[in-house]
C-alpha positions, 0 to 999 in steps of 0.5 A: 705789267699789271695782272688786271689787264692781260699782257695780250696784244691784238694783231696786226702789229701788237695793238693794245686791247680796247678798254670798251671791249672788256667783258666784265664791265669793271674797266668800262665803269672805271673809265666812265668814273674817270670822265665823271670826275673830269666833268666834276660829276663824280669821283673815282674810287681807289679801285677804279683808279687802279683799273684805269692805271693798269689799262694805261700801262697796257696801252702804252706798252703795246708793241706796235708803238715801238717794237713793231713800228719802223717809223718811230724815230728817236724823239718819239721813242724817248717820249714813249719811254717817258710815258711808259715810265709814268703810266704805273705812277699815276695817282689821280684823275689829274695825273691821268688827264695830264698823261692822256694829254701827253699821249695825245701829242703823239697821236696815241689816244688811250681812252 
């Protein structure tokens, strides 16, 4: 877990923090830069990539997805485990887009 995003989760059930609620605006700007890069209207800085990646790590590690979810079957658990492994390795906006796509297939919308 990155120290950029605290390992704190919301109740009920250990929900992830929402990136749009981050108080300093740093994460919000980073997510917007990611969207701009996807739309070919800008480019993320290396620091912004670090912040978006840290948030995605925080999001996928939320206890609600597995530890507190009695409905998570083995297939879902394996896919979440794979996302948990991939999140800290994301190196580009393209990597983030592929990751978000795979998360959305599990109905997990991180951004």
